[in-house]
C-alpha positions as CSV (number, residue, x, y, z in Angstrom):
1,M,-22.1,86.6,90.2
2,R,-21.3,84.6,87.1
3,P,-23.6,84.9,84.2
4,R,-25.5,81.7,83.3
5,E,-24.2,80.1,80.1
6,E,-26.8,79.0,77.6
7,R,-26.4,75.3,76.4
8,K,-25.7,75.2,72.7
9,A,-28.1,73.3,70.5
10,L,-26.9,69.8,69.7
11,R,-26.0,69.2,66.1
12,G,-25.5,66.0,63.8
13,F,-26.9,62.5,64.2
14,S,-27.2,60.5,67.3
15,L,-25.8,57.0,67.6
16,I,-29.2,55.5,67.3
17,E,-29.9,57.4,64.1
18,V,-26.5,56.3,62.6
19,M,-27.3,52.7,63.4
20,V,-30.7,52.9,61.9
21,G,-29.2,54.4,58.7
22,I,-26.6,51.6,58.6
23,V,-29.3,49.0,58.9
24,I,-31.4,50.6,56.1
25,G,-28.3,50.8,53.9
26,M,-27.4,47.1,54.5
27,I,-31.0,46.1,53.6
28,A,-30.7,48.1,50.4
29,V,-27.4,46.5,49.6
30,L,-28.9,43.0,50.2
31,V,-31.8,43.8,47.9
32,I,-29.5,45.1,45.2
33,Y,-27.3,42.0,45.6
34,Q,-30.2,39.7,45.4
35,V,-31.5,41.4,42.3
36,Y,-28.0,41.3,40.7
37,S,-27.5,37.7,41.7
38,A,-30.9,36.7,40.2
39,A,-30.2,38.6,37.0
40,E,-26.7,37.0,36.7
41,G,-28.2,33.6,37.2
42,I,-30.8,34.1,34.5
43,K,-28.1,35.5,32.2
44,R,-25.8,32.5,32.8
45,N,-28.7,30.0,32.4
46,T,-29.8,31.8,29.2
47,T,-26.3,31.7,27.8
48,S,-25.9,28.1,28.8
49,V,-29.1,27.1,27.0
50,G,-28.0,29.2,24.0
51,D,-24.7,27.2,23.9
52,A,-26.6,23.9,24.1
53,Q,-28.8,25.0,21.2
54,Q,-25.8,26.0,19.1
55,N,-24.1,22.7,19.8
56,G,-27.3,20.7,19.1
57,L,-28.1,22.6,15.9
58,L,-24.5,22.3,14.6
59,S,-24.3,18.6,15.4
60,S,-27.7,17.9,13.8
61,F,-26.7,19.9,10.7
62,M,-23.3,18.2,10.2
63,L,-24.7,14.7,10.9
64,N,-27.6,15.4,8.5
65,V,-25.2,16.4,5.7
66,E,-23.0,13.3,6.3
67,L,-25.8,10.9,6.4
68,A,-27.5,12.4,3.4
69,N,-24.3,11.7,1.4
70,A,-24.3,8.0,2.5
71,S,-23.8,5.7,-0.5
72,N,-23.0,8.5,-2.9
73,G,-21.2,6.7,-5.8
74,V,-21.6,3.4,-3.9
75,A,-25.3,2.8,-4.6
76,Y,-24.7,3.1,-8.3
77,A,-22.0,0.4,-8.1
78,I,-23.9,-1.8,-5.6
79,K,-23.9,-4.9,-7.9
80,E,-20.2,-4.8,-8.4
81,L,-19.4,-3.9,-4.8
82,G,-21.7,-6.7,-3.7
83,T,-19.2,-9.2,-5.0
84,C,-16.5,-8.0,-2.6
85,T,-15.8,-10.4,0.3
86,S,-17.0,-9.2,3.7
87,T,-14.4,-8.7,6.3
88,G,-16.8,-7.8,9.1
89,N,-14.9,-4.5,9.7
90,M,-15.8,-1.1,8.2
91,S,-12.2,-0.2,8.0
92,T,-11.4,-2.9,5.6
93,T,-14.6,-4.0,3.9
94,F,-15.7,-2.8,0.5
95,R,-19.3,-4.0,0.7
96,P,-21.9,-1.5,-0.4
97,I,-23.1,-0.6,3.2
98,P,-24.4,3.0,3.2
99,V,-24.5,3.4,7.0
100,L,-23.5,1.0,9.7
101,I,-25.0,1.7,13.2
102,T,-23.4,0.1,16.2
103,D,-25.9,0.0,19.1
104,S,-24.4,0.7,22.5
105,G,-26.6,-1.9,24.2
106,L,-28.2,0.6,26.7
107,P,-30.5,3.6,26.1
108,T,-28.2,5.8,28.3
109,N,-25.0,5.0,26.3
110,P,-24.3,6.7,23.0
111,D,-24.5,4.7,19.7
112,S,-21.9,5.2,16.9
113,F,-22.1,4.9,13.2
114,V,-20.0,4.8,10.0
115,V,-20.9,6.5,6.8
116,N,-19.7,5.1,3.5
117,Y,-19.6,7.1,0.3
118,S,-17.5,8.2,-2.7
119,V,-16.6,11.8,-3.4
120,S,-15.5,11.3,-7.0
121,Q,-15.5,14.5,-9.0
122,R,-15.3,12.7,-12.4
123,V,-16.8,9.3,-13.0
124,V,-19.2,7.6,-10.6
125,A,-19.8,4.3,-12.5
126,P,-17.3,1.4,-12.4
127,V,-15.2,1.3,-15.6
128,P,-14.0,-2.0,-17.1
129,F,-10.4,-3.2,-17.3
130,V,-9.2,-3.7,-20.8
131,A,-6.2,-5.9,-19.8
132,N,-5.1,-8.2,-17.1
133,A,-3.2,-6.6,-14.2
134,A,-0.7,-8.7,-12.1
135,P,-0.4,-7.9,-8.4
136,G,1.0,-4.4,-8.1
137,A,0.9,-3.7,-11.8
138,D,-0.6,-0.7,-13.6
139,Y,-4.3,-0.7,-14.4
140,Q,-5.5,-0.1,-18.0
141,V,-9.1,1.1,-18.2
142,Q,-11.2,2.8,-20.9
143,S,-12.0,6.1,-19.3
144,P,-10.1,9.1,-20.8
145,N,-11.3,11.7,-18.2
146,G,-12.3,9.5,-15.3
147,F,-9.2,9.5,-13.1
148,K,-6.5,11.8,-12.0
149,S,-3.4,11.6,-9.8
150,G,-4.3,11.4,-6.1
151,D,-7.6,9.7,-6.6
152,L,-8.5,6.7,-4.5
153,V,-9.6,3.8,-6.7
154,L,-11.0,0.4,-5.9
155,A,-10.4,-2.6,-8.2
156,I,-13.2,-5.1,-8.2
157,S,-12.5,-8.6,-9.5
158,M,-16.2,-9.6,-9.6
159,G,-15.1,-12.8,-7.9
160,G,-14.6,-11.6,-4.3
161,D,-11.3,-9.8,-4.4
162,C,-11.4,-6.1,-4.1
163,A,-8.4,-3.8,-3.5
164,A,-8.0,-0.1,-2.9
165,S,-5.0,2.0,-3.9
166,R,-4.1,5.6,-4.8
167,V,-3.4,6.8,-8.3
168,N,0.1,8.1,-8.7
169,A,0.0,9.1,-12.4
170,V,-2.3,8.8,-15.4
171,A,-0.8,8.1,-18.9
172,G,-2.9,8.6,-22.0
173,P,-5.5,8.4,-23.2
174,D,-4.7,6.7,-26.5
175,V,-6.9,6.9,-29.6
176,S,-9.3,4.3,-28.0
177,G,-9.7,6.3,-24.8
178,I,-7.6,3.8,-22.8
179,V,-5.5,5.2,-19.9
180,T,-2.8,3.5,-17.9
181,L,-2.9,4.2,-14.1
182,S,0.1,3.7,-12.0
183,H,-0.9,3.4,-8.4
184,T,0.3,2.5,-4.9
185,G,-0.2,-1.2,-5.6
186,A,-2.6,-4.1,-4.9
187,S,-1.7,-7.4,-3.3
188,V,-3.9,-9.3,-5.8
189,G,-4.1,-9.5,-9.5
190,F,-7.1,-8.7,-11.7
191,T,-8.3,-10.0,-15.1
192,S,-9.7,-8.0,-17.9
193,D,-13.3,-8.6,-16.7
194,A,-12.6,-6.6,-13.5
195,Y,-13.9,-3.1,-12.8
196,L,-12.3,0.0,-11.4
197,L,-14.3,2.4,-9.2
198,N,-13.2,6.0,-8.5
199,L,-13.7,6.9,-4.8
200,G,-12.5,10.5,-5.1
201,P,-9.5,12.5,-4.0
202,K,-7.4,11.1,-1.1
203,G,-8.1,12.5,2.3
204,S,-11.7,13.4,1.5
205,G,-13.3,11.3,4.2
206,Q,-14.9,8.5,2.2
207,R,-15.2,6.2,5.2
208,V,-15.9,8.1,8.5
209,E,-17.0,7.0,12.0
210,Y,-19.0,9.2,14.3
211,D,-19.2,8.6,18.0
212,V,-19.4,10.3,21.4
213,S,-16.6,10.1,23.9
214,N,-16.5,12.0,27.2
215,N,-19.5,14.1,26.0
216,V,-17.7,15.1,22.8
217,L,-19.0,14.3,19.4
218,R,-16.1,13.1,17.2
219,S,-15.4,12.1,13.6
220,T,-12.7,9.6,12.7
221,A,-11.5,8.8,9.2
222,L,-11.1,5.0,8.9
223,W,-8.9,5.1,5.8
224,D,-5.4,6.4,5.1
225,D,-4.6,8.2,1.9
226,T,-4.2,4.9,0.0
227,G,-7.6,3.4,1.0
228,A,-6.1,1.1,3.6
229,A,-7.3,0.9,7.3
230,G,-5.7,3.9,9.0
231,A,-5.0,5.0,12.6
232,N,-6.2,8.6,12.3
233,A,-6.8,10.7,15.4
234,P,-10.5,11.7,16.1
235,N,-11.6,15.2,15.3
236,P,-13.9,16.9,17.8
237,I,-17.0,18.4,16.4
238,A,-19.1,19.6,19.4
239,S,-18.9,19.4,23.2
240,N,-21.5,18.6,25.8
241,I,-23.2,15.9,23.6
242,V,-24.5,13.6,26.3
243,N,-26.2,11.0,24.1
244,M,-26.6,10.0,20.5
245,K,-29.0,7.3,19.3
246,L,-29.9,6.1,15.8
247,V,-32.3,3.7,14.2
248,Y,-32.6,2.4,10.6
249,G,-35.5,3.2,8.4
250,I,-36.1,-0.1,6.5
251,D,-38.2,-0.1,3.3
252,N,-41.5,-1.7,4.2
253,G,-42.5,-2.3,0.6
254,A,-45.5,0.0,0.9
255,G,-43.9,3.3,0.2
256,G,-42.7,3.9,3.7
257,V,-40.2,2.7,6.2
258,T,-40.2,0.7,9.4
259,W,-38.0,2.2,12.2
260,T,-35.7,-0.6,13.3
261,P,-33.0,-0.6,16.0
262,A,-29.5,-1.9,15.0
263,T,-29.9,-5.2,16.8
264,G,-30.9,-8.7,15.7
265,A,-31.3,-8.9,12.0
266,W,-29.9,-5.4,11.7
267,S,-26.9,-5.8,14.0
268,P,-23.5,-4.9,12.6
269,A,-22.6,-8.5,12.1
270,S,-25.9,-9.1,10.2
271,V,-25.5,-6.0,8.1
272,H,-21.9,-7.0,7.1
273,A,-23.2,-10.4,5.9
274,A,-26.3,-9.0,4.2
275,T,-27.1,-9.4,0.5
276,T,-27.2,-6.3,-1.8
277,S,-31.0,-6.6,-1.9
278,T,-31.2,-6.4,1.9
279,L,-28.7,-3.5,2.1
280,S,-30.7,-1.6,-0.5
281,K,-33.7,-1.6,2.0
282,I,-31.9,0.9,4.2
283,R,-33.7,4.0,3.1
284,A,-33.5,6.4,6.0
285,I,-31.8,7.1,9.3
286,R,-33.4,8.6,12.3
287,I,-31.0,10.2,14.8
288,G,-31.6,11.8,18.2
289,I,-29.1,13.7,20.4
290,V,-29.2,15.0,23.9
291,V,-27.2,18.1,24.5
292,R,-26.2,19.6,27.9
293,G,-25.7,23.3,28.8
294,E,-22.5,24.5,30.5
295,Q,-24.1,26.0,33.6
296,W,-24.7,23.8,36.7
297,D,-27.9,24.8,38.5
298,K,-28.5,23.8,42.1
299,T,-32.3,24.3,41.7
300,L,-32.6,21.5,39.2
301,G,-32.6,17.7,39.8
302,N,-32.9,14.6,37.8
303,Y,-33.4,15.0,34.1
304,T,-35.4,12.5,32.0
305,W,-35.2,12.5,28.3
306,T,-37.2,10.7,25.6
307,L,-36.3,10.0,22.0
308,F,-38.4,8.6,19.1
309,E,-41.7,6.8,19.7
310,A,-43.0,3.2,20.0
311,P,-41.9,0.7,19.0
312,V,-38.4,2.2,19.1
313,L,-39.0,4.6,22.0
314,L,-36.0,5.3,24.1
315,T,-35.8,7.1,27.5
316,G,-33.3,7.6,30.2
317,T,-32.7,9.6,33.4
318,I,-29.6,11.6,34.2
319,P,-29.5,11.7,38.0
320,A,-28.4,14.8,40.0
321,A,-25.8,16.2,40.2
322,G,-25.3,15.2,36.5
323,G,-29.0,16.2,36.0
324,N,-28.5,19.7,37.5
325,Y,-28.0,21.1,34.0
326,R,-30.3,22.4,31.4
327,Y,-30.7,20.0,28.4
328,R,-32.0,20.1,24.9
329,V,-33.1,17.2,22.8
330,Y,-33.0,17.1,19.0
331,E,-34.3,14.6,16.5
332,T,-34.2,14.5,12.8
333,T,-34.9,12.0,10.0
334,I,-32.5,11.8,7.0
335,P,-33.7,10.1,3.8
336,L,-30.8,8.2,2.1
337,R,-31.4,9.6,-1.4
338,N,-28.7,7.6,-3.1
339,P,-30.2,4.1,-2.2
340,I,-33.6,5.6,-3.0
341,W,-32.5,6.8,-6.4
342,N,-30.5,3.7,-7.3
343,P,-32.7,0.7,-6.2
344,V,-31.5,-2.8,-6.9
345,S,-33.4,-4.1,-9.9
């Protein structure tokens, strides 16, 4: 008779227990993934907003500095520069226009503007000629320390002719303080009642245009190193700039300004043709920019922005998917201190 074998106790997990463990593990993995995904989304959105803030603050700061310099060295010579013939083009005109805004025509399209100033490190007032100068001839002026080689200068006939050139060499001064300036040449002659204005060293950005192209804020120097209209390449300043709008602050005669769009009486054509007394009424610029973050967010939709207030209030909507980003809006007002400090008497 065979002895009965005792069944050994089962050890390990059953199939059901293993499957239950796998399900619990998968649920834990999903929870961890969801938490990680949400945290990553928050981090990306936070970084995107931070980038937008940096671009917006950088753009606002740089444009503020440029606009605050508007008419430096120009406002002081407004009477002399007011005699220059208007060409209707900021690349070639020498009229004392501190800032020229070009309205895009639509609230949703960016405006552009040109800043005009001198960066002279020596003399800021126009100095008189002491002798006639034939076309292309040297200039003789009484200013012993006012000019140096490499300066851009503007000869003003006081009768409509104005010509820019670059100083090549300075001879003198003599005992009377008269210096002789050889320069790159002018196509017109000047008599002894003309004036010479120092615009500062070449390549210093005396006439610069700012615009937005393909969401990039750019600056473009309009002059070459002789003061003639140039074909310089734009320099990028900041990316993801969706819109830029500007309005003039026009002196209202009561100690304040009236915010006025660059249309009608203040369109580019009207500003080019304006008298010096009218140009001197431009006392401030108000600028607003709309900046976009880098991160696209599917949870967002259309974005509506608003700049300024009535009567120059501007608003627009960026539809999805273009609106599926986080945006920041910046506004600032820049007093034009040079026209304020040098009013036309």
